C-alpha positions in Angstrom: 0.1 -0.1 0.0 2.7 2.3 0.5 4.7 1.9 -2.6 1.2 2.7 -4.8 0.6 5.6 -2.7 4.5 6.8 -2.8 3.9 6.2 -7.1 0.5 8.0 -7.6 2.4 10.9 -5.3 5.0 10.6 -7.7 3.2 10.6 -10.8 1.2 14.0 -9.5 4.0 15.5 -8.4 5.6 16.0 -11.6 2.6 16.6 -13.6 2.2 19.2 -10.7 6.4 20.2 -11.7 6.0 20.4 -15.7 2.9 22.7 -15.0 4.4 25.1 -13.1 7.8 24.9 -14.2 9.3 26.1 -10.4 13.0 26.6 -9.6 13.9 23.9 -7.5 16.9 23.7 -5.1 17.4 19.9 -3.7 19.5 20.3 0.1 21.7 17.3 0.9 24.3 16.6 4.2 24.9 14.6 6.6 24.7 17.4 9.0 23.5 20.9 8.4 20.9 20.2 5.3 17.8 22.0 8.1 19.9 24.8 9.0 20.9 25.5 5.6 16.9 25.5 4.1 16.2 27.5 6.8 19.2 30.3 5.7 18.3 29.8 2.2 14.7 30.4 3.1 15.4 34.1 4.5 17.8 34.7 1.9 15.7 34.1 -1.1 12.0 34.6 0.6 13.0 38.3 0.7 12.7 38.5 -3.3 10.6 35.7 -4.4 7.5 33.5 -3.6 9.2 30.6 -2.2 7.9 27.1 -0.2 10.2 24.7 1.7 9.7 21.7 2.8 6.7 21.2 5.3 7.9 19.8 8.4 11.2 17.4 7.8 9.6 15.8 4.4 12.1 15.2 3.4 11.8 11.1 1.7 9.8 9.7 -1.2 6.3 10.8 0.6 7.3 14.0 2.2 9.3 15.5 -0.8 5.8 14.9 -3.3 3.5 16.4 -0.3 5.8 19.5 -0.2 5.6 19.9 -4.3 1.9 19.6 -3.8 1.5 22.0 -0.5 -0.4 19.8 1.7 -0.1 17.7 5.0 0.6 14.0 5.0 -3.1 12.1 5.6 -1.6 10.2 7.9 -4.4 7.1 8.8 -6.8 9.3 7.9 -8.8 8.3 4.4 -10.7 11.0 4.7 -7.3 13.2 4.7 -5.9 11.5 2.2 -8.9 12.5 0.1 -8.3 16.0 0.5 -5.2 15.7 -0.4 -5.9 14.6 -4.2 -8.4 17.3 -4.1 -5.8 19.6 -3.5 -3.7 17.9 -6.6 -6.5 17.8 -9.3 -7.7 21.7 -8.5 -3.7 22.6 -9.1 -3.4 20.4 -11.9 -7.0 21.3 -13.6 -6.7 25.1 -12.6 -4.0 27.6 -13.0 -3.2 28.6 -9.2 -1.7 32.2 -9.5 0.2 31.8 -5.9 2.3 28.5 -6.5 5.9 29.2 -5.6 8.7 30.5 -7.9 11.0 27.8 -6.0 11.0 25.5 -3.8 13.6 24.5 -1.3 13.3 20.5 -0.8 15.7 19.1 2.0 16.6 15.7 0.5 17.3 12.8 2.9 19.3 9.7 2.6 19.2 6.3 5.0 19.6 4.1 2.4 21.2 3.3 -0.8 19.0 4.7 -4.0 17.2 7.7 -1.4 18.9 10.4 -3.5 18.7 9.3 -7.0 15.2 8.8 -6.3 14.5 12.2 -5.1 16.8 13.9 -7.9 14.9 12.0 -10.8 11.3 13.4 -9.4 12.3 16.3 -8.4 15.5 17.6 -10.8 17.5 20.7 -9.3 18.2 23.7 -10.3 20.7 24.4 -7.8 22.0 21.6 -5.7 23.4 22.0 -2.2 25.8 19.8 -0.5 26.5 20.5 2.9 28.8 18.1 5.1 29.8 14.3 5.5 29.8 12.1 8.4 29.3 9.0 9.9 26.0 8.8 9.7 23.2 5.6 8.5 26.5 3.2 8.1 24.5 0.3 8.3 23.0 1.3 5.3 25.9 2.8 3.3 28.9 0.8 4.9 31.4 3.6 5.2 31.7 7.1 4.4 32.9 6.1 1.1 29.3 5.0 1.0 28.3 8.0 2.4 29.6 10.4 0.2 29.1 8.2 -2.8 24.8 8.4 -2.0 24.9 11.7 -1.3 27.4 13.5 -3.8 24.1 12.4 -6.3 22.9 16.0 -5.8 25.1 17.8 -7.4 26.9 15.1 -9.6 24.2 14.3 -11.0 23.4 18.2 -12.4 23.7 19.3 -16.3 25.8 22.1 -17.0 23.4 25.0 -17.2 23.0 23.9 -13.2 25.0 25.6 -10.0 26.3 23.3 -7.6 26.4 24.8 -3.8 29.4 22.7 -2.0 31.1 23.7 1.5 34.1 23.0 0.5 35.8 22.8 4.1 34.7 19.3 4.3 37.7 17.3 2.2 35.2 14.5 1.4 33.1 16.9 -0.4 36.4 18.8 -2.1 37.4 15.5 -3.7 34.1 15.6 -5.8 34.6 18.8 -7.8 36.0 17.0 -10.6 32.8 14.7 -10.9 30.6 18.0 -10.7 29.4 19.6 -14.0 27.6 22.5 -13.0 28.7 25.9 -12.0 30.4 25.5 -8.4 29.8 27.8 -5.5 31.9 27.1 -2.8 31.9 28.1 0.8 34.0 28.0 4.0 36.3 29.7 5.9 39.2 28.1 4.2 41.2 29.4 1.2 39.9 27.4 -1.6 36.4 28.5 -0.7 35.1 31.2 -3.5 32.3 32.2 -0.9 34.8 33.0 2.1 33.9 33.6 5.7 36.0 35.1 8.3 36.8 36.8 11.3 33.5 34.8 13.2 33.1 36.3 16.4 30.3 36.1 19.5 28.7 40.0 19.0 25.8 41.7 20.3 24.1 44.5 19.2 22.5 47.5 21.1 19.3 47.2 21.4 17.2 50.6 21.0 15.6 50.7 24.8 17.2 49.1 27.5 15.6 48.9 31.4 19.1 47.1 32.8 22.5 47.5 32.7 23.3 43.8 32.3 24.5 43.0 28.7 22.7 39.7 28.3 19.6 41.9 28.7 20.8 44.9 26.8 22.1 43.9 23.7 20.9 41.5 20.8 23.5 38.4 20.8 24.5 36.4 18.2 27.6 35.6 15.5 28.8 37.7 13.4 31.4 37.5 10.7 32.7 39.1 7.1 31.7 37.0 4.1 33.6 38.0 0.6 32.7 37.0 -2.7 34.2 38.2 -6.2 36.6 41.0 -4.8 33.7 42.4 -2.1 33.2 42.0 1.4 30.3 42.7 3.4 29.5 41.7 7.0 26.6 39.4 8.3 24.8 39.3 11.9 23.3 36.4 12.6 20.7 37.2 15.6 20.1 34.5 18.4 22.7 32.3 16.9 25.6 30.4 18.1 28.5 28.3 16.7 30.5 28.0 13.6 27.4 25.5 12.2 25.2 28.5 12.3 27.8 30.3 10.1 27.9 27.8 7.2 24.1 27.3 7.3 23.9 30.9 6.4 26.8 30.6 4.0 24.9 28.3 2.2 22.1 31.1 2.0 24.3 33.4 0.8 25.9 31.2 -2.6 21.9 29.9 -3.0 21.5 33.7 -3.1 24.4 34.8 -5.9 23.1 31.5 -7.9 19.7 33.2 -8.4 21.8 36.7 -9.2 21.0 38.6 -5.9 23.1 41.0 -4.5 25.5 40.1 -1.6 24.3 43.4 0.6 20.6 42.3 0.0 21.4 38.7 0.8 23.0 39.7 4.0 20.1 42.0 5.3 17.3 39.3 4.5 20.0 36.9 6.9 19.1 38.6 9.8 15.6 37.1 9.6 17.6 33.6 9.6 15.6 31.1 11.5 17.9 28.5 12.9 16.3 24.7 13.8 14.9 24.9 17.6 17.2 23.1 20.3 20.8 23.8 18.0 22.8 26.1 19.9 20.1 28.8 20.0 20.2 32.2 22.5 17.6 32.3 24.5 16.7 35.3 27.1 17.1 33.9 30.7 15.7 34.8 33.4 17.7 37.0 36.3 19.0 39.0 33.4 21.5 35.7 32.3 21.3 34.3 28.6 21.1 30.4 27.9 22.9 28.4 24.9 20.0 26.3 24.0 21.2 22.5 22.5 18.9 20.7 23.6 17.4 19.0 20.7 19.9 16.0 20.4 23.3 15.1 21.6 26.6 13.2 21.4 29.8 13.5 22.5 31.7 14.7 19.2 28.6 17.8 19.4 29.0 18.0 23.6 32.6 18.3 22.7 32.0 21.3 19.8 29.2 22.8 22.0 31.8 23.6 25.0 34.5 24.5 22.5 32.8 26.8 20.9 31.7 28.6 24.8 35.5 28.2 25.9 36.4 31.5 24.3 33.6 33.5 25.7 33.9 35.9 28.4 31.6 37.0 31.5 31.8 39.8 33.5 34.1 38.9 36.9 32.0 36.7 39.3 29.9 35.1 36.9 29.8 32.0 35.7 29.9 29.4 33.1 27.2 26.6 33.6 27.0 23.8 32.0 23.7 21.7 32.1 24.2 18.5 30.7 22.2 15.4 30.7 22.5 11.4 29.2 24.2 10.7 26.0 22.5 7.8 24.7 22.3 5.1 22.4 26.3 5.0 22.9 26.5 0.5 23.3 30.0 0.2 25.1 31.2 3.3 24.3 28.9 5.4 26.8 31.0 5.3 30.2 34.2 6.2 28.2 32.7 9.2 26.6 30.6 10.1 29.3 33.8 10.2 31.4 35.6 12.5 28.9 33.1 15.2 28.8 33.8 15.5 32.7 37.0 16.2 31.3 36.1 18.7 29.1 33.8 21.3 30.9 37.1 21.7 33.0 39.3 22.2 30.0 36.5 24.4 28.6 36.5 26.6 31.4 33.6 26.4 33.2 32.6 27.3 36.4 29.7 24.7 37.6 28.3 21.7 36.0 24.8 20.3 36.7 24.5 16.5 35.0 21.2 15.0 34.4 20.7 11.4 34.1 21.9 7.9 35.3 24.9 8.0 33.0 25.5 11.8 33.2 26.8 10.7 36.8 30.1 9.5 35.2 30.0 13.1 33.7 29.9 15.0 37.4 32.8 12.4 38.2 35.4 12.6 36.2 34.4 16.8 36.2 35.8 16.8 40.3 38.6 14.2 39.1 40.0 17.1 37.1 39.7 19.6 39.3 36.2 21.6 39.3 35.7 21.2 43.5 32.7 19.4 44.6 31.3 22.5 45.7 30.2 23.3 42.2 29.0 20.3 40.6 25.7 18.6 41.0 24.0 15.2 40.1 20.4 14.1 39.4 18.7 11.7 38.2 15.7 13.9 38.7 15.4 15.8 36.0 12.5 18.3 36.9 14.5 18.8 40.4 17.6 19.6 38.1 15.7 22.4 36.9 14.4 24.2 40.2 18.0 23.7 41.0 19.9 25.5 38.1 16.4 28.5 38.6 18.1 29.0 42.0 21.7 28.5 41.3 22.1 31.2 38.6 22.4 35.2 39.3 22.4 37.8 37.1 25.2 37.7 34.2 25.5 34.3 33.6 25.8 32.1 31.2 24.2 28.4 30.5 24.7 25.8 28.1 22.0 23.0 28.0 22.3 19.9 26.4 21.5 16.7 26.4 19.8 13.3 24.0 16.2 13.1 22.9 15.2 10.7 25.3 16.3 13.0 28.3 14.4 16.1 27.6 16.5 18.7 28.5 14.3 22.1 26.9 11.7 21.3 30.2 15.0 22.5 32.0 15.0 25.5 29.6 12.0 26.5 29.7 11.8 26.2 33.6 14.7 29.2 33.5 14.0 31.2 30.4 12.5 34.6 30.4 9.6 34.6 28.4 8.3 30.7 28.7 5.1 31.4 26.9 7.4 31.4 23.9 8.2 28.4 24.2 6.1 27.2 21.3 8.2 29.3 19.3 11.3 29.0 20.5 11.7 25.3 22.2 12.2 21.8 20.9 9.0 19.4 21.2 6.5 21.5 21.7 3.5 19.6 20.4 0.8 17.6 21.9 2.6 14.5 21.8 5.6 15.7 23.3 4.3 17.1 25.4 2.7 14.5 27.3 5.6 12.1 27.4 
């Protein structure tokens, strides 16, 4: 039944594409797809009528639904009937509001996925973000991952555009296979869209009632981007971490491929909304600042977050606090990985650690072993109690990193300490009914 539905949706989606002829931007990569999609949308929507993937619809069912412009019918026959009524209307009548550009994130968790999707919706611009050790059970090794995902750019014709992250050596290695015009981005010299001078910065607010920096400035990432002999500053409000700069660079590259002006692109990126729970900056209670990285967690991601905060200065007497939950599904590596994180907390200069979850006890123990005093480390198995403790612990001017695997639900601690909890639905992950009831 699923295969039948898949074939029907593919047929009608292709008919819609033939009729409306939108420009198609296809995006893939092991990491960074969703952030790149949001940055590309921020850039292009400032000038064009654009649609991006609905939710995380990036497979053989979701991609046609995005082309149609509707959500899945799920298990409801009535909802599927409504989907196909919309299809019929699109094909029988002319929808003058149909998008000029479709931004389609294309996922792959088995061999042949990208080939299927690029044949379903052939991109005019292909974007390849990065390669990492994901879905190795399906692809065997990194070479297998690269071979599958590179199709997003190696299958493009000469009159198309390929956008590639050349700081990733794996992607850099496939340059000779690309027939399309290449827009390469990164921080390295080999990039023709080059970022530099990346800093954590704050822009003064027009009005402020306090003297605390976290409250009186809009914080985010600032960097310079150079292309074709021109350079412009780029500011990404409420973003933190190099990964957001890479997403912005993908957006800049696509904007340039669509013949937009570099200055206009930089201005449009002020509206970039990074995916929730991925190094997002959220105002905290008591004039504090939260770095919300609660989408998920892994040893590499935790180390990257800690390193990113290492060089941030807080005012004298203020604290950098790490609130870290379990990293799940690590198998035999779990104990060693959690212990390593405790040492990383100390190496990166954090003043206080709150560890949450059964495995996180090892983070707490190793942080003490590495030199953080006992009275600067707290351990909880109960996340809600941890949230109340953090609420009491923090003081004006503190900086708080919150991170943990999805199963430990660390966003609930962010909810406990954010200054505007009424905005949780807009700012935090897992705020829909099914998650809120768990």
